[in-house]
N, C-alpha and C positions, 0 to 999 in steps of 0.2 A: 428348789430352786437348784439353779445350774450351780455344781460345782466350781464350775471356771469365772463363775459372777462375782467380784467384788460386791464384800460387806461394807469392808471398812477403810479409810486410807487418809493416813497422815501425812502432813508436810512440815518440815522445820521445823516439828516439837523440839521446844526449848524451856528447860524448867532449870533454878538454879535456887538457893533456901541459905539466907541467914544462917550464920554461925558464929555469933559474937559480933565482932566487926568484922569479919570476912562476909564472903559467898563462896558456897561450893557451887559447879555446875554439875548437878545432874544428868540433863540430857542436852545433849547436844547439836540443836538442828538435825534432828530424828526424824527418817521419812520410814512410813511403815504401810502395809495395805495385808489386810489376811480377806480369804475366801468363801463363800458360802460350802457347808461339805466337806470344810477341810481343818484338821488339826495343826493348826501353826505353833510353833514352841519357841518361845523368848528363854535363850539360857545366856546364865553367863556369874561370873562371879559375884558373893554379897557386894553388895554396895555399887553396883557395874548401872544401875538404875534402872532395871528389869520392873520393879513392883510399880513402880512413878512414873515409865511408861503405860503399861495396862489400868494404872489410875488414872492417865490424861486421855486415853484413848475411848474410858468408859465414862466419862462424866463426873467421876469423883475427884478429879484433882484437874483444876486448871492449870494449862501450863502460861509460861509468860510471853511465849512467843507461838506461831504454828497455828495450822486447821485440822482438825477432827471433820473429817466426812463419816457420818454411820448411817446406813440403811438410808442414803440422801440426802442427809439432813446433815447442817452443820452446827453439829450439837452446842458448838461454845456459842454461838448468838442465840441461843434461845434462852428465854429469862427461868429461871431457878425454877419454878413451877413445874413449866413444860419440860426442861431436863430432868425433875424428879419422874415424871411422867411417862414421857422417852425410856427410862433405864426400870420402871416397876412393867411398861408394855415389852419389851422390846427385848431387857437384858438379865442374863442371870449369871450369878456371883457365887462360885467357891472358895474356903479360903483355907487356909491350914490348920486353924483353929474353930472350926467344923461353925462356930456363933448359930447353938441350936440354944432354946429356953429352956433353963433344967427344970422347971414346971410341968412343960407340955411334952404331950406321948409321939410318937414317930408322926402318927397321920395327924395330928393340932399341928406342928411344928409346919408342916406343908400345904395343910387346909389353910393355914394365919394367913399365908400370904395369896393366895387364890379367892377369898372373902376380902381382901384389901383389894384388890384387881377388878373386887362388883360382881364376882362370880356369888349366885342362891347358894344356902347353905347345902341344899342337895349335892350342888356339880360340884360344888367346891371338896366336899365329900369326894364322888365318885374319882375327880380326875386325881385328888390327893392318892388314894388307894390303888389307882393304876398305876401311877409315879412310882410308888414304893413296890409293885410288883416288879416293875419293870427293873428292878436293881435290887431285886433278890430278896425283899424283906417282907412280902406277903404275912411272916411270922412272926414277925416284929414291930408291929403297924402300933402295938398299945404300950409298947415301952420305954419309959423315960429314958434320956440320955443316962444318967446314973446307970442304967440297967443295961448300956449296949457298948461293945466295944468300941475302940477307936477307928477299926474299919466299918463298922454298921454307924457311927456317928458320919462318918465320912459319904456315905450311903447315901444316908437320913439329908445332908446337904444339897444331894445333886440329884435326888427324887424332888426335893425342894426348888432347885434351881428349872431342871426339865417341866416341873408338872406346868409351867407358862409357857412352854413352848418355844424357847427365846429363839430368837434369830440368830444374837448376838449372846457365847458364851464364855465369860469369864474366869480363868483359874488360878487362883495365888499359890505356888509349891503345892497346889491339892494332897500331895504322896510325901511331905514331908516327916508328917509325924506317925506314919506308918512302916509296917516291914513288908518287905520285900511283898510277899505273897500279896496282901492287901493294899497294897502300892498300883500293882500290874489289874486286880479288880479294876480299880479306882480311874485308870487311865483309858483303860478298854472302855469303862461306861461315859467316859469322854469323848471316846471314838464314834460310841454310838450313838453320842448326842450328834456328831458332825454327818454321821455317811446317814441312820436313820431318817432324823430330826432334818437335817440339812443348813444345823447349825452354824457360823463362822467358829469355833474355839479356840480360841488364845489363852495357851495354857505357859504360865511362867516356872521353871524350876529350874535347877542346878543339878539333879537326878540325870546321869547320861544313859542312866538303864533307860528312861521313856522314852528316847531317842527313834527306836526302830517302828513306835507308834503314832509320830508324826507324816504329815505329807511333808511338811516342811522345818525347816529348823534356823535359827536366826538366832546369831551369836552375839550378844552387846556385852562392850565391854568399856567403862570409864565412859559411860555417856555416849557412846559410837557406836553403829553397827558394824561389826568387825567378817561376819560372813555370813551368808544367806543362801541357801541350796535346798533341794527339793529331796526328801526319798525316795530313793528308790525300790517299790515293796519289791519288786522283781526278783531284787539280789536277795533281800530276807523274807523268807515264803509264812517263817515263824509268826513273824507279825501280823499275817494276814488277818483281817476282822471274822472272817467267815470260817475259814479253821478255830481262832481262839474262842466264837460265841458260846457253845456250851460250857466252857468254864465260869461265865460270868458270874453265878450265882452260889459258888460252893462254898468259898471261905465268909 
């Protein structure tokens, strides 16, 4: 995929929630787009509408108004079953709470989504193992979540998302439960998903340390986009993924 090719575009996204007798406007007719091969960070304070925007973009929460076109599909015009299949086939999700099954090993966590996609057992196991190797967990494949650190759990979640080779990867506060070192590993892996897999990575965060890893930073506040800028990596050589690559699997 060309890194300049638009993967997702939203126009006029409006969402409000009812609280008692009143309504709170969370998104106020937001326009948004993101490209294949790029990390787009959506930043802003708590309550600014970041997570609601990602939910609307990814087919998890229908906006009250507006359109979302993802991979040339008007996703909110799809019937429920087709929308579920679109997410399964094309979208990866990473959340701050990891969302792992306590009884399953790391390998099984990744395998199960591939089986659900329809891959035969042997292929699902092979793809799952390869995804865990990519995130540096080749020696932790048979551990359950209780035996993994927070950083390792998040890397299992990333492996699960990457194993499907998604064209759209959504990450909602993926580093908030992690220390600085593990947070850096996680964002580098998201960067790799964009640069090596060609995914459009959309990452919601309030952590300003992650800005150096983005291609584009969008600041959202009170349901509106206040700032939208591209990051010049020539001015921040330490954030160059090629230079940081060897550190990916250290922690």
